[in-house]
N, C-alpha and C positions, 0 to 999 in steps of 0.2 A: 296535394302538390300541381302546378298546370306542365299538360305536355308539352314539351320541349318540343323546339323548332325539329323540323323534315328533315335527313343530312343523306346527303349523298354512302350508295352500297359500298364505299373503304372506310366512307365517317367521317369525310369532313362538307364543310357547308358545303354549300352552290356560293355562291358567292358568283355568278353573273348570271339573270338573270330580272327580269320589266319591272318587278317594285325594287326589286333593293337597287338599279341606275336611276330610278323613276328619286327613291332618297336618298344614294350621293347626289346624283344632278339637287338636291333641296339642300342639302350640306354645304354644295360647294357656292351654293348663291345667298353662303352669311359674308364671305369680306362680300358680296358685290353691295348687300342693304347695310353695311357698314356704313362702306363706303360714300355711298350712293349721300346713305344718311348724315356722313362728320362736310359734304357737301352742300347743304340742306334742299336738297334734290328730294323735297320728302317725298310731292306725288308716284315721282317715280320707285322711293322702295317701299309703297303702299303696293304698286300696283305687283311690284317681287313679297310683296306680305302675303295680300295675294294671294298672286299665283306657287307660295310654296303652300297656305292651307287648301288650295287646292289638294298641287299632290303628292303634298301624306295622303287627306282624304280618298284620292288614288291609290295608290302603292297599295295602303289598308284593307281597300277592298280584296286587289288583286290577292297581296297574302294571303286574304280571307279565302280563299275566289277558289285559288290554285294550292295552297297550306304556304305555307310562312316556311321563315330558313333561318338555321342560325344566325348567322351575318347578320340577315334581315329584322330579330330580335335585338343585335343590339346599337350594329345601324341607327334604326326609327329613332327610339332617346334623342341614344346621342343630335344626329339632327334637328330633331325638336326645339330639341332643351338651347343646343344652341344657337339657336337660332334666338329662339323669345330671350335666353337670358342676355344677346347678345345688342335686340332692340332696345332692352332695358338697360342698360347701360347708353349708351349711344346717343339714347336719345333724352339719357339725363348728361349726360355731356354734351349736348343744345340745344341743354334749358328747354324741349319740351316736356320730360318731365319729373318732377324732383329727385332729387339723387339719392333721397335716404328712404325713398322706392322704392330704387334700382338696388341700394344698400341692402334693404326688408327682405327684395324676390332675391339675391347674389347668396347672401349668408342660408336662409335656406332652402337652397340648395344645397350648399357647399355641411350647412350642418347633415344633411340626409345621406349626403356624395360620403362624408368623413368620419359617421355616425354607425355605416355600411362598412370602409375598413378599416379604423378600427376594433371592433369585432371584428368580422375577421383575420387579424393580428390575436387573438383574442382568441384566436378556434371556436367562435362562437357569428358559425358563417349567422345575415339578413334575410328573410323573406319578407321582401317587400311587399304587400300588396295593396296598390289607392287607394288611397280612403276616396270614399260623399266627398270629401270637408275637399280635396287632394285635383280634383275632381272636372270641381265649381271653381275653386284658385284656375283653376290654369287653363277655364273658357271665359273666366271671366282677363285675365292674365294676356289670353289675347282679344279679346273684346278692346281693353286696352288700347292696347297698337297697338289696334290699324283700325281706331278713332280718335287716337294722339297726333296718325299721318294721315288719316280723312282729311280732319280739320286743319290741323298746320298742313301740308301740302299743297290742300287747297282753299286758306286762307277759310274756311268755316270760320261761325260761332257757335260756340251749346260749354260755354259755361259750368258749369252748372249740371249735367250730362259728367260733363271733363270731370271736372270737383265728383261727386260720387263715387263716378269709379274705378277714383284714386284712391281712396276710402276704403270700397267695396275691394280693392285689391290688394291696400295694405292689412285691415282685419281676416278678408282670409288668409294669406297669407300669411300673418297669427301666428292664426289658429292650425289649419296644415298644421307648418312646422312642430306646433308645441304640442299638437294630438303623437304627432309620429313621433317624438323623442318620447314622451307617457304614455307610450304600448312599448317601444323598447325599452326602457326604463321598468317598467313591468312585469316583459317578461321575461328578466332574467333572472 
């Protein structure tokens, strides 16, 4: 089991530090990214998405260097998922990405979170460790959003690359979700 992030002497989590502020700013960029996408300002959304990615790298580096906190350990993946899932839903809503792909991405995450909650209610807390396929899936999902925003925002064309990446995300999303379900079922 990994070490828990540090807390203050009284046991409370260190709320305000540079990595947490950066992560919170990334979380606050989600509504802006949704709005700029709905306004068809995809060039602006591209820059917001890239800035969010860079902020994730910076806050992660700072947290590893200075020691993470319990708040950061929860807030960071929430900010990442909020941005990524909202981009899939919003890009599907404006017909940049296929709606069926957005449904797959959201359903996979809902299935994992729902499974963890069901197991917790049943008194069987689940320990989720990121799988290699899930890391590949996340990287492909990020790459697809960035590429779709770049192409659409700057009126570029790469239909074969975009279609290939759509199918790579679909296959890796299906594989990742299935493997999590299989591992959870096997361990019970």
